[in-house]
N, CA, C, O and CB atoms as a CASP TS submission, in Angstrom:
PFRMAT TS
TARGET T0000
AUTHOR 0000-0000-0000
METHOD Language model
MODEL 1
PARENT N/A
ATOM      1  N   UNK     1       5.905   9.040 -27.430  1.00  0.00           N
ATOM      2  CA  UNK     1       5.854   9.703 -26.109  1.00  0.00           C
ATOM      3  C   UNK     1       5.194   8.361 -24.782  1.00  0.00           C
ATOM      4  O   UNK     1       4.496   7.396 -25.094  1.00  0.00           O
ATOM      5  CB  UNK     1       4.636  11.272 -26.371  1.00  0.00           C
ATOM      6  N   UNK     2       5.600   8.646 -23.550  1.00  0.00           N
ATOM      7  CA  UNK     2       5.220   7.489 -22.236  1.00  0.00           C
ATOM      8  C   UNK     2       3.938   8.057 -22.103  1.00  0.00           C
ATOM      9  O   UNK     2       3.649   9.231 -21.874  1.00  0.00           O
ATOM     10  CB  UNK     2       6.221   7.478 -20.571  1.00  0.00           C
ATOM     11  N   UNK     3       3.045   6.872 -22.313  1.00  0.00           N
ATOM     12  CA  UNK     3       1.350   7.450 -21.334  1.00  0.00           C
ATOM     13  C   UNK     3       1.607   8.296 -20.116  1.00  0.00           C
ATOM     14  O   UNK     3       2.155   7.656 -19.219  1.00  0.00           O
ATOM     15  CB  UNK     3       0.322   5.972 -20.515  1.00  0.00           C
ATOM     16  N   UNK     4       1.433   9.193 -19.917  1.00  0.00           N
ATOM     17  CA  UNK     4       1.038  10.024 -18.605  1.00  0.00           C
ATOM     18  C   UNK     4       0.543   9.455 -17.739  1.00  0.00           C
ATOM     19  O   UNK     4      -0.542   8.885 -17.860  1.00  0.00           O
ATOM     20  CB  UNK     4       0.226  10.983 -18.698  1.00  0.00           C
ATOM     21  N   UNK     5       1.518   9.492 -16.218  1.00  0.00           N
ATOM     22  CA  UNK     5       0.485   8.839 -15.121  1.00  0.00           C
ATOM     23  C   UNK     5      -0.537   9.783 -14.639  1.00  0.00           C
ATOM     24  O   UNK     5      -0.585  10.918 -15.114  1.00  0.00           O
ATOM     25  CB  UNK     5       1.239   8.319 -13.801  1.00  0.00           C
ATOM     26  N   UNK     6      -1.389   9.378 -13.692  1.00  0.00           N
ATOM     27  CA  UNK     6      -2.348  10.006 -13.287  1.00  0.00           C
ATOM     28  C   UNK     6      -1.594  10.583 -11.717  1.00  0.00           C
ATOM     29  O   UNK     6      -0.482  10.246 -11.310  1.00  0.00           O
ATOM     30  CB  UNK     6      -3.739   8.995 -13.307  1.00  0.00           C
ATOM     31  N   UNK     7      -2.427  11.394 -11.126  1.00  0.00           N
ATOM     32  CA  UNK     7      -2.073  12.053 -10.598  1.00  0.00           C
ATOM     33  C   UNK     7      -1.556  11.427  -9.113  1.00  0.00           C
ATOM     34  O   UNK     7      -0.775  12.066  -8.409  1.00  0.00           O
ATOM     35  CB  UNK     7      -2.914  12.911 -10.774  1.00  0.00           C
ATOM     36  N   UNK     8      -2.111  10.036  -8.701  1.00  0.00           N
ATOM     37  CA  UNK     8      -2.184   8.960  -7.618  1.00  0.00           C
ATOM     38  C   UNK     8      -0.987   8.607  -8.307  1.00  0.00           C
ATOM     39  O   UNK     8       0.006   9.297  -8.076  1.00  0.00           O
ATOM     40  CB  UNK     8      -3.527   7.814  -7.397  1.00  0.00           C
ATOM     41  N   UNK     9      -0.917   7.875  -8.928  1.00  0.00           N
ATOM     42  CA  UNK     9       0.504   7.216  -9.712  1.00  0.00           C
ATOM     43  C   UNK     9       1.155   8.088  -9.724  1.00  0.00           C
ATOM     44  O   UNK     9       2.227   7.494  -9.838  1.00  0.00           O
ATOM     45  CB  UNK     9       0.555   6.658 -11.124  1.00  0.00           C
ATOM     46  N   UNK    10       1.576   9.765  -9.679  1.00  0.00           N
ATOM     47  CA  UNK    10       2.518  10.029  -9.813  1.00  0.00           C
ATOM     48  C   UNK    10       3.249  10.212  -8.117  1.00  0.00           C
ATOM     49  O   UNK    10       4.427  10.168  -7.763  1.00  0.00           O
ATOM     50  CB  UNK    10       2.383  11.068 -10.795  1.00  0.00           C
ATOM     51  N   UNK    11       2.066  10.412  -7.381  1.00  0.00           N
ATOM     52  CA  UNK    11       2.394  10.812  -5.645  1.00  0.00           C
ATOM     53  C   UNK    11       3.113   9.534  -5.419  1.00  0.00           C
ATOM     54  O   UNK    11       4.282   9.576  -5.037  1.00  0.00           O
ATOM     55  CB  UNK    11       0.846  11.048  -4.369  1.00  0.00           C
ATOM     56  N   UNK    12       2.469   8.311  -5.638  1.00  0.00           N
ATOM     57  CA  UNK    12       3.096   6.471  -5.144  1.00  0.00           C
ATOM     58  C   UNK    12       4.237   6.864  -5.806  1.00  0.00           C
ATOM     59  O   UNK    12       5.030   7.368  -5.010  1.00  0.00           O
ATOM     60  CB  UNK    12       2.240   4.644  -5.872  1.00  0.00           C
ATOM     61  N   UNK    13       4.790   6.830  -7.352  1.00  0.00           N
ATOM     62  CA  UNK    13       5.850   7.072  -7.723  1.00  0.00           C
ATOM     63  C   UNK    13       7.028   7.922  -6.705  1.00  0.00           C
ATOM     64  O   UNK    13       8.101   7.508  -6.266  1.00  0.00           O
ATOM     65  CB  UNK    13       5.488   7.633  -8.843  1.00  0.00           C
ATOM     66  N   UNK    14       6.437   9.103  -6.556  1.00  0.00           N
ATOM     67  CA  UNK    14       7.796  10.184  -6.262  1.00  0.00           C
ATOM     68  C   UNK    14       7.773   9.627  -4.606  1.00  0.00           C
ATOM     69  O   UNK    14       8.810  10.121  -4.163  1.00  0.00           O
ATOM     70  CB  UNK    14       7.441  12.416  -6.564  1.00  0.00           C
ATOM     71  N   UNK    15       7.263   9.020  -3.715  1.00  0.00           N
ATOM     72  CA  UNK    15       7.432   8.665  -2.513  1.00  0.00           C
ATOM     73  C   UNK    15       8.129   7.223  -2.647  1.00  0.00           C
ATOM     74  O   UNK    15       8.977   6.983  -1.788  1.00  0.00           O
ATOM     75  CB  UNK    15       6.113   8.741  -1.760  1.00  0.00           C
ATOM     76  N   UNK    16       7.893   6.268  -3.576  1.00  0.00           N
ATOM     77  CA  UNK    16       8.923   5.049  -3.820  1.00  0.00           C
ATOM     78  C   UNK    16      10.264   5.705  -3.833  1.00  0.00           C
ATOM     79  O   UNK    16      11.226   5.555  -3.080  1.00  0.00           O
ATOM     80  CB  UNK    16       8.681   4.185  -5.297  1.00  0.00           C
ATOM     81  N   UNK    17      10.035   6.708  -5.202  1.00  0.00           N
ATOM     82  CA  UNK    17      11.801   7.025  -5.421  1.00  0.00           C
ATOM     83  C   UNK    17      12.512   7.815  -4.359  1.00  0.00           C
ATOM     84  O   UNK    17      13.679   8.204  -4.402  1.00  0.00           O
ATOM     85  CB  UNK    17      12.123   7.962  -6.802  1.00  0.00           C
ATOM     86  N   UNK    18      11.419   8.036  -3.163  1.00  0.00           N
ATOM     87  CA  UNK    18      12.146   8.867  -1.964  1.00  0.00           C
ATOM     88  C   UNK    18      12.509   7.835  -1.126  1.00  0.00           C
ATOM     89  O   UNK    18      13.102   8.208  -0.114  1.00  0.00           O
ATOM     90  CB  UNK    18      11.237   9.998  -1.123  1.00  0.00           C
ATOM     91  N   UNK    19      12.297   6.431  -1.265  1.00  0.00           N
ATOM     92  CA  UNK    19      12.833   5.397  -0.447  1.00  0.00           C
ATOM     93  C   UNK    19      11.916   4.701   0.189  1.00  0.00           C
ATOM     94  O   UNK    19      12.029   3.519   0.513  1.00  0.00           O
ATOM     95  CB  UNK    19      13.685   5.822   0.444  1.00  0.00           C
ATOM     96  N   UNK    20      10.724   5.604   0.441  1.00  0.00           N
ATOM     97  CA  UNK    20       9.531   4.560   1.355  1.00  0.00           C
ATOM     98  C   UNK    20       9.147   3.294   0.809  1.00  0.00           C
ATOM     99  O   UNK    20       9.200   2.941  -0.369  1.00  0.00           O
ATOM    100  CB  UNK    20       8.055   5.234   1.523  1.00  0.00           C
ATOM    101  N   UNK    21       8.735   2.626   1.854  1.00  0.00           N
ATOM    102  CA  UNK    21       8.003   1.205   1.683  1.00  0.00           C
ATOM    103  C   UNK    21       6.991   1.172   0.878  1.00  0.00           C
ATOM    104  O   UNK    21       6.867   2.256   0.307  1.00  0.00           O
ATOM    105  CB  UNK    21       7.470   0.658   2.844  1.00  0.00           C
ATOM    106  N   UNK    22       6.281   0.475   0.605  1.00  0.00           N
ATOM    107  CA  UNK    22       5.034  -0.116   0.150  1.00  0.00           C
ATOM    108  C   UNK    22       3.980   0.101   1.335  1.00  0.00           C
ATOM    109  O   UNK    22       2.815   0.293   0.987  1.00  0.00           O
ATOM    110  CB  UNK    22       5.247  -1.711  -0.228  1.00  0.00           C
ATOM    111  N   UNK    23       4.255   0.090   2.596  1.00  0.00           N
ATOM    112  CA  UNK    23       3.506   0.264   3.557  1.00  0.00           C
ATOM    113  C   UNK    23       3.601   1.329   3.852  1.00  0.00           C
ATOM    114  O   UNK    23       2.551   1.926   4.091  1.00  0.00           O
ATOM    115  CB  UNK    23       3.596  -0.394   4.417  1.00  0.00           C
ATOM    116  N   UNK    24       5.165   2.209   3.995  1.00  0.00           N
ATOM    117  CA  UNK    24       5.217   3.638   4.500  1.00  0.00           C
ATOM    118  C   UNK    24       4.489   4.223   3.563  1.00  0.00           C
ATOM    119  O   UNK    24       3.885   5.222   3.952  1.00  0.00           O
ATOM    120  CB  UNK    24       6.592   4.319   4.669  1.00  0.00           C
ATOM    121  N   UNK    25       4.344   3.909   2.397  1.00  0.00           N
ATOM    122  CA  UNK    25       3.859   4.834   1.084  1.00  0.00           C
ATOM    123  C   UNK    25       2.222   4.665   1.358  1.00  0.00           C
ATOM    124  O   UNK    25       1.427   5.598   1.243  1.00  0.00           O
ATOM    125  CB  UNK    25       4.450   4.121  -0.739  1.00  0.00           C
ATOM    126  N   UNK    26       1.919   3.511   1.683  1.00  0.00           N
ATOM    127  CA  UNK    26       0.256   3.184   1.890  1.00  0.00           C
ATOM    128  C   UNK    26      -0.320   4.098   3.450  1.00  0.00           C
ATOM    129  O   UNK    26      -1.357   4.738   3.622  1.00  0.00           O
ATOM    130  CB  UNK    26       0.032   1.064   2.160  1.00  0.00           C
ATOM    131  N   UNK    27       0.591   3.879   4.203  1.00  0.00           N
ATOM    132  CA  UNK    27       0.408   4.842   5.435  1.00  0.00           C
ATOM    133  C   UNK    27       0.501   6.323   5.351  1.00  0.00           C
ATOM    134  O   UNK    27      -0.165   6.984   6.148  1.00  0.00           O
ATOM    135  CB  UNK    27       1.365   4.530   6.391  1.00  0.00           C
ATOM    136  N   UNK    28       1.189   6.869   4.550  1.00  0.00           N
ATOM    137  CA  UNK    28       1.544   8.080   4.306  1.00  0.00           C
ATOM    138  C   UNK    28       0.139   8.561   3.549  1.00  0.00           C
ATOM    139  O   UNK    28      -0.430   9.623   3.801  1.00  0.00           O
ATOM    140  CB  UNK    28       2.971   8.152   3.484  1.00  0.00           C
ATOM    141  N   UNK    29      -0.235   7.744   2.737  1.00  0.00           N
ATOM    142  CA  UNK    29      -1.250   8.517   1.636  1.00  0.00           C
ATOM    143  C   UNK    29      -2.686   8.008   2.249  1.00  0.00           C
ATOM    144  O   UNK    29      -3.554   8.286   1.421  1.00  0.00           O
ATOM    145  CB  UNK    29      -1.001   7.946  -0.268  1.00  0.00           C
ATOM    146  N   UNK    30      -3.145   7.486   3.183  1.00  0.00           N
ATOM    147  CA  UNK    30      -3.817   6.416   3.695  1.00  0.00           C
ATOM    148  C   UNK    30      -4.632   5.587   2.423  1.00  0.00           C
ATOM    149  O   UNK    30      -5.763   5.902   2.051  1.00  0.00           O
ATOM    150  CB  UNK    30      -4.798   6.997   4.856  1.00  0.00           C
ATOM    151  N   UNK    31      -4.087   4.829   2.026  1.00  0.00           N
ATOM    152  CA  UNK    31      -4.461   4.164   1.037  1.00  0.00           C
ATOM    153  C   UNK    31      -4.099   2.573   1.353  1.00  0.00           C
ATOM    154  O   UNK    31      -3.193   2.457   2.178  1.00  0.00           O
ATOM    155  CB  UNK    31      -3.830   4.788  -0.183  1.00  0.00           C
ATOM    156  N   UNK    32      -4.617   1.392   0.869  1.00  0.00           N
ATOM    157  CA  UNK    32      -3.738   0.095   1.225  1.00  0.00           C
ATOM    158  C   UNK    32      -2.626  -0.157   0.618  1.00  0.00           C
ATOM    159  O   UNK    32      -2.387   0.540  -0.368  1.00  0.00           O
ATOM    160  CB  UNK    32      -4.349  -1.046   1.044  1.00  0.00           C
ATOM    161  N   UNK    33      -1.729  -1.100   0.972  1.00  0.00           N
ATOM    162  CA  UNK    33      -0.367  -1.528   0.404  1.00  0.00           C
ATOM    163  C   UNK    33      -0.470  -2.411  -1.154  1.00  0.00           C
ATOM    164  O   UNK    33       0.200  -2.444  -2.186  1.00  0.00           O
ATOM    165  CB  UNK    33       0.366  -2.564   1.649  1.00  0.00           C
ATOM    166  N   UNK    34      -1.705  -3.069  -0.642  1.00  0.00           N
ATOM    167  CA  UNK    34      -2.026  -3.618  -2.443  1.00  0.00           C
ATOM    168  C   UNK    34      -2.322  -2.358  -3.158  1.00  0.00           C
ATOM    169  O   UNK    34      -1.704  -2.321  -4.223  1.00  0.00           O
ATOM    170  CB  UNK    34      -3.599  -4.788  -2.750  1.00  0.00           C
ATOM    171  N   UNK    35      -3.141  -1.188  -2.919  1.00  0.00           N
ATOM    172  CA  UNK    35      -3.392  -0.520  -4.112  1.00  0.00           C
ATOM    173  C   UNK    35      -1.842   0.262  -4.238  1.00  0.00           C
ATOM    174  O   UNK    35      -1.689   0.629  -5.403  1.00  0.00           O
ATOM    175  CB  UNK    35      -4.867   0.534  -4.004  1.00  0.00           C
ATOM    176  N   UNK    36      -0.858   0.555  -3.516  1.00  0.00           N
ATOM    177  CA  UNK    36       0.405   1.305  -3.878  1.00  0.00           C
ATOM    178  C   UNK    36       1.018   0.048  -4.895  1.00  0.00           C
ATOM    179  O   UNK    36       1.654   0.337  -5.908  1.00  0.00           O
ATOM    180  CB  UNK    36       1.501   1.791  -2.341  1.00  0.00           C
ATOM    181  N   UNK    37       0.775  -1.234  -4.539  1.00  0.00           N
ATOM    182  CA  UNK    37       1.450  -2.285  -5.527  1.00  0.00           C
ATOM    183  C   UNK    37       0.758  -2.033  -6.711  1.00  0.00           C
ATOM    184  O   UNK    37       1.437  -2.144  -7.732  1.00  0.00           O
ATOM    185  CB  UNK    37       1.336  -3.882  -5.123  1.00  0.00           C
ATOM    186  N   UNK    38      -0.343  -1.740  -6.838  1.00  0.00           N
ATOM    187  CA  UNK    38      -1.316  -1.927  -8.167  1.00  0.00           C
ATOM    188  C   UNK    38      -0.545  -0.287  -9.217  1.00  0.00           C
ATOM    189  O   UNK    38      -0.344  -0.159 -10.424  1.00  0.00           O
ATOM    190  CB  UNK    38      -3.671  -1.726  -7.507  1.00  0.00           C
ATOM    191  N   UNK    39      -0.303   0.722  -8.002  1.00  0.00           N
ATOM    192  CA  UNK    39       0.221   1.759  -8.769  1.00  0.00           C
ATOM    193  C   UNK    39       1.192   1.700  -9.304  1.00  0.00           C
ATOM    194  O   UNK    39       1.329   2.127 -10.450  1.00  0.00           O
ATOM    195  CB  UNK    39       0.345   2.652  -8.312  1.00  0.00           C
ATOM    196  N   UNK    40       2.360   1.023  -8.456  1.00  0.00           N
ATOM    197  CA  UNK    40       3.894   0.838  -8.599  1.00  0.00           C
ATOM    198  C   UNK    40       3.970  -0.209 -10.169  1.00  0.00           C
ATOM    199  O   UNK    40       4.939  -0.194 -10.929  1.00  0.00           O
ATOM    200  CB  UNK    40       4.641  -0.098  -6.902  1.00  0.00           C
ATOM    201  N   UNK    41       2.993  -0.868 -10.331  1.00  0.00           N
ATOM    202  CA  UNK    41       2.802  -1.640 -11.376  1.00  0.00           C
ATOM    203  C   UNK    41       2.801  -1.145 -12.656  1.00  0.00           C
ATOM    204  O   UNK    41       3.679  -1.354 -13.493  1.00  0.00           O
ATOM    205  CB  UNK    41       1.818  -2.205 -11.223  1.00  0.00           C
ATOM    206  N   UNK    42       1.186  -0.075 -12.895  1.00  0.00           N
ATOM    207  CA  UNK    42       1.104   0.985 -13.891  1.00  0.00           C
ATOM    208  C   UNK    42       2.372   1.794 -14.078  1.00  0.00           C
ATOM    209  O   UNK    42       2.746   2.261 -15.154  1.00  0.00           O
ATOM    210  CB  UNK    42       0.018   1.894 -13.534  1.00  0.00           C
ATOM    211  N   UNK    43       2.913   1.895 -13.060  1.00  0.00           N
ATOM    212  CA  UNK    43       3.768   3.389 -13.149  1.00  0.00           C
ATOM    213  C   UNK    43       5.243   2.537 -13.950  1.00  0.00           C
ATOM    214  O   UNK    43       5.744   2.914 -15.009  1.00  0.00           O
ATOM    215  CB  UNK    43       4.198   4.375 -11.059  1.00  0.00           C
ATOM    216  N   UNK    44       5.713   1.358 -13.135  1.00  0.00           N
ATOM    217  CA  UNK    44       6.822   0.738 -13.962  1.00  0.00           C
ATOM    218  C   UNK    44       6.282   0.265 -15.585  1.00  0.00           C
ATOM    219  O   UNK    44       7.084   0.283 -16.519  1.00  0.00           O
ATOM    220  CB  UNK    44       7.386  -0.668 -13.054  1.00  0.00           C
ATOM    221  N   UNK    45       5.238  -0.035 -15.725  1.00  0.00           N
ATOM    222  CA  UNK    45       4.799  -0.271 -17.398  1.00  0.00           C
ATOM    223  C   UNK    45       4.850   1.272 -17.956  1.00  0.00           C
ATOM    224  O   UNK    45       5.795   1.682 -18.630  1.00  0.00           O
ATOM    225  CB  UNK    45       2.941  -1.046 -17.659  1.00  0.00           C
ATOM    226  N   UNK    46       4.087   1.816 -17.713  1.00  0.00           N
ATOM    227  CA  UNK    46       3.812   3.005 -18.360  1.00  0.00           C
ATOM    228  C   UNK    46       5.482   4.084 -18.873  1.00  0.00           C
ATOM    229  O   UNK    46       5.727   4.805 -19.841  1.00  0.00           O
ATOM    230  CB  UNK    46       2.701   3.808 -17.120  1.00  0.00           C
ATOM    231  N   UNK    47       6.375   3.627 -17.508  1.00  0.00           N
ATOM    232  CA  UNK    47       7.369   4.439 -17.582  1.00  0.00           C
ATOM    233  C   UNK    47       8.573   3.500 -18.406  1.00  0.00           C
ATOM    234  O   UNK    47       9.316   4.087 -19.193  1.00  0.00           O
ATOM    235  CB  UNK    47       7.712   4.982 -16.065  1.00  0.00           C
ATOM    236  N   UNK    48       8.729   1.958 -18.173  1.00  0.00           N
ATOM    237  CA  UNK    48       9.166   1.270 -19.060  1.00  0.00           C
ATOM    238  C   UNK    48      10.523   0.820 -18.165  1.00  0.00           C
ATOM    239  O   UNK    48      11.607   0.546 -18.679  1.00  0.00           O
ATOM    240  CB  UNK    48       9.272   2.051 -20.475  1.00  0.00           C
ATOM    241  N   UNK    49      10.195   0.799 -16.504  1.00  0.00           N
ATOM    242  CA  UNK    49      11.078   0.654 -16.115  1.00  0.00           C
ATOM    243  C   UNK    49      10.928  -0.629 -15.213  1.00  0.00           C
ATOM    244  O   UNK    49       9.841  -1.128 -14.920  1.00  0.00           O
ATOM    245  CB  UNK    49      11.446   1.763 -15.708  1.00  0.00           C
ATOM    246  N   UNK    50      12.077  -1.068 -14.836  1.00  0.00           N
ATOM    247  CA  UNK    50      11.618  -2.484 -13.941  1.00  0.00           C
ATOM    248  C   UNK    50      11.866  -2.421 -12.749  1.00  0.00           C
ATOM    249  O   UNK    50      12.164  -3.412 -12.082  1.00  0.00           O
ATOM    250  CB  UNK    50      12.240  -3.771 -14.265  1.00  0.00           C
ATOM    251  N   UNK    51      11.798  -1.454 -12.374  1.00  0.00           N
ATOM    252  CA  UNK    51      11.878  -1.245 -10.540  1.00  0.00           C
ATOM    253  C   UNK    51      11.924   0.260  -9.906  1.00  0.00           C
ATOM    254  O   UNK    51      11.805   1.176 -10.720  1.00  0.00           O
ATOM    255  CB  UNK    51      13.430  -1.960  -9.905  1.00  0.00           C
ATOM    256  N   UNK    52      12.046   0.516  -8.871  1.00  0.00           N
ATOM    257  CA  UNK    52      12.545   1.357  -7.871  1.00  0.00           C
ATOM    258  C   UNK    52      13.709   2.289  -8.466  1.00  0.00           C
ATOM    259  O   UNK    52      13.698   3.514  -8.585  1.00  0.00           O
ATOM    260  CB  UNK    52      13.034   0.478  -6.681  1.00  0.00           C
ATOM    261  N   UNK    53      14.565   1.510  -8.756  1.00  0.00           N
ATOM    262  CA  UNK    53      15.966   2.270  -9.107  1.00  0.00           C
ATOM    263  C   UNK    53      15.465   3.103 -10.436  1.00  0.00           C
ATOM    264  O   UNK    53      15.968   4.227 -10.433  1.00  0.00           O
ATOM    265  CB  UNK    53      17.451   1.064  -9.490  1.00  0.00           C
ATOM    266  N   UNK    54      14.812   2.921 -11.306  1.00  0.00           N
ATOM    267  CA  UNK    54      14.737   3.913 -12.439  1.00  0.00           C
ATOM    268  C   UNK    54      13.629   4.750 -12.314  1.00  0.00           C
ATOM    269  O   UNK    54      13.255   5.364 -13.313  1.00  0.00           O
ATOM    270  CB  UNK    54      14.668   3.287 -13.753  1.00  0.00           C
ATOM    271  N   UNK    55      13.089   4.866 -11.338  1.00  0.00           N
ATOM    272  CA  UNK    55      12.347   5.759 -10.971  1.00  0.00           C
ATOM    273  C   UNK    55      12.329   7.150 -11.098  1.00  0.00           C
ATOM    274  O   UNK    55      11.526   7.914 -11.633  1.00  0.00           O
ATOM    275  CB  UNK    55      12.298   5.572 -10.102  1.00  0.00           C
ATOM    276  N   UNK    56      14.178   7.455 -10.042  1.00  0.00           N
ATOM    277  CA  UNK    56      14.207   9.101 -10.048  1.00  0.00           C
ATOM    278  C   UNK    56      14.538   9.364 -11.331  1.00  0.00           C
ATOM    279  O   UNK    56      14.016  10.382 -11.786  1.00  0.00           O
ATOM    280  CB  UNK    56      15.274   9.873  -9.046  1.00  0.00           C
ATOM    281  N   UNK    57      15.142   8.845 -11.943  1.00  0.00           N
ATOM    282  CA  UNK    57      15.864   9.083 -13.644  1.00  0.00           C
ATOM    283  C   UNK    57      14.537   9.735 -14.683  1.00  0.00           C
ATOM    284  O   UNK    57      14.382  10.751 -15.360  1.00  0.00           O
ATOM    285  CB  UNK    57      16.490   7.112 -14.507  1.00  0.00           C
ATOM    286  N   UNK    58      13.925   8.807 -14.437  1.00  0.00           N
ATOM    287  CA  UNK    58      12.356   9.012 -14.959  1.00  0.00           C
ATOM    288  C   UNK    58      11.810  10.365 -14.501  1.00  0.00           C
ATOM    289  O   UNK    58      12.056  11.513 -14.870  1.00  0.00           O
ATOM    290  CB  UNK    58      11.294   7.812 -14.331  1.00  0.00           C
ATOM    291  N   UNK    59      10.843   9.766 -13.410  1.00  0.00           N
ATOM    292  CA  UNK    59      10.202  11.049 -12.885  1.00  0.00           C
ATOM    293  C   UNK    59      10.964  12.604 -12.947  1.00  0.00           C
ATOM    294  O   UNK    59      10.230  13.585 -13.069  1.00  0.00           O
ATOM    295  CB  UNK    59       9.947  10.727 -11.402  1.00  0.00           C
ATOM    296  N   UNK    60      12.556  12.805 -12.853  1.00  0.00           N
ATOM    297  CA  UNK    60      13.237  13.503 -13.089  1.00  0.00           C
ATOM    298  C   UNK    60      13.262  14.410 -14.333  1.00  0.00           C
ATOM    299  O   UNK    60      13.281  15.639 -14.408  1.00  0.00           O
ATOM    300  CB  UNK    60      13.991  12.920 -12.899  1.00  0.00           C
ATOM    301  N   UNK    61      13.256  13.400 -15.350  1.00  0.00           N
ATOM    302  CA  UNK    61      13.309  13.958 -16.634  1.00  0.00           C
ATOM    303  C   UNK    61      12.294  14.336 -17.147  1.00  0.00           C
ATOM    304  O   UNK    61      12.389  14.462 -18.368  1.00  0.00           O
ATOM    305  CB  UNK    61      13.773  13.296 -17.429  1.00  0.00           C
ATOM    306  N   UNK    62      11.265  14.593 -16.687  1.00  0.00           N
ATOM    307  CA  UNK    62      10.018  15.304 -17.590  1.00  0.00           C
ATOM    308  C   UNK    62       9.356  14.545 -18.262  1.00  0.00           C
ATOM    309  O   UNK    62       8.353  15.005 -18.807  1.00  0.00           O
ATOM    310  CB  UNK    62      10.346  16.258 -18.565  1.00  0.00           C
ATOM    311  N   UNK    63       9.713  13.097 -18.447  1.00  0.00           N
ATOM    312  CA  UNK    63       9.001  12.226 -19.331  1.00  0.00           C
ATOM    313  C   UNK    63       7.640  11.619 -18.290  1.00  0.00           C
ATOM    314  O   UNK    63       6.806  10.848 -18.764  1.00  0.00           O
ATOM    315  CB  UNK    63      10.174  10.927 -19.955  1.00  0.00           C
ATOM    316  N   UNK    64       7.585  12.028 -17.045  1.00  0.00           N
ATOM    317  CA  UNK    64       6.529  11.350 -16.634  1.00  0.00           C
ATOM    318  C   UNK    64       5.430  12.279 -15.909  1.00  0.00           C
ATOM    319  O   UNK    64       5.223  12.318 -14.696  1.00  0.00           O
ATOM    320  CB  UNK    64       7.033  10.281 -15.787  1.00  0.00           C
ATOM    321  N   UNK    65       4.662  13.138 -17.072  1.00  0.00           N
ATOM    322  CA  UNK    65       3.933  14.242 -16.618  1.00  0.00           C
ATOM    323  C   UNK    65       2.708  13.697 -15.856  1.00  0.00           C
ATOM    324  O   UNK    65       2.414  12.551 -16.200  1.00  0.00           O
ATOM    325  CB  UNK    65       3.548  15.164 -17.792  1.00  0.00           C
ATOM    326  N   UNK    66       2.076  14.132 -15.094  1.00  0.00           N
ATOM    327  CA  UNK    66       1.014  13.988 -14.289  1.00  0.00           C
ATOM    328  C   UNK    66      -0.475  14.159 -14.725  1.00  0.00           C
ATOM    329  O   UNK    66      -0.786  15.351 -14.732  1.00  0.00           O
ATOM    330  CB  UNK    66       1.259  14.781 -13.364  1.00  0.00           C
ATOM    331  N   UNK    67      -1.238  13.526 -15.002  1.00  0.00           N
ATOM    332  CA  UNK    67      -2.766  14.093 -15.770  1.00  0.00           C
ATOM    333  C   UNK    67      -3.574  15.142 -14.248  1.00  0.00           C
ATOM    334  O   UNK    67      -3.680  14.812 -13.067  1.00  0.00           O
ATOM    335  CB  UNK    67      -4.169  12.130 -16.361  1.00  0.00           C
ATOM    336  N   UNK    68      -3.890  16.078 -14.759  1.00  0.00           N
ATOM    337  CA  UNK    68      -4.839  16.716 -13.582  1.00  0.00           C
ATOM    338  C   UNK    68      -5.969  16.706 -13.837  1.00  0.00           C
ATOM    339  O   UNK    68      -6.787  17.156 -13.035  1.00  0.00           O
ATOM    340  CB  UNK    68      -4.680  17.999 -13.200  1.00  0.00           C
TER
END
């Protein structure tokens, strides 16, 4: 079973899956682009994907629950 995403990781991953850029995600969530990059790095590792293209399938599959 994959390691669950934190709520912050899940928010960033969902916006990335929608097609927002790192800068766009940062602006939307009022965080730095560096923080977005760090979250995405952890998300990719936890979900076993190599990039944004793999996010929609993993997020929609229920394999990536957020920690509340």
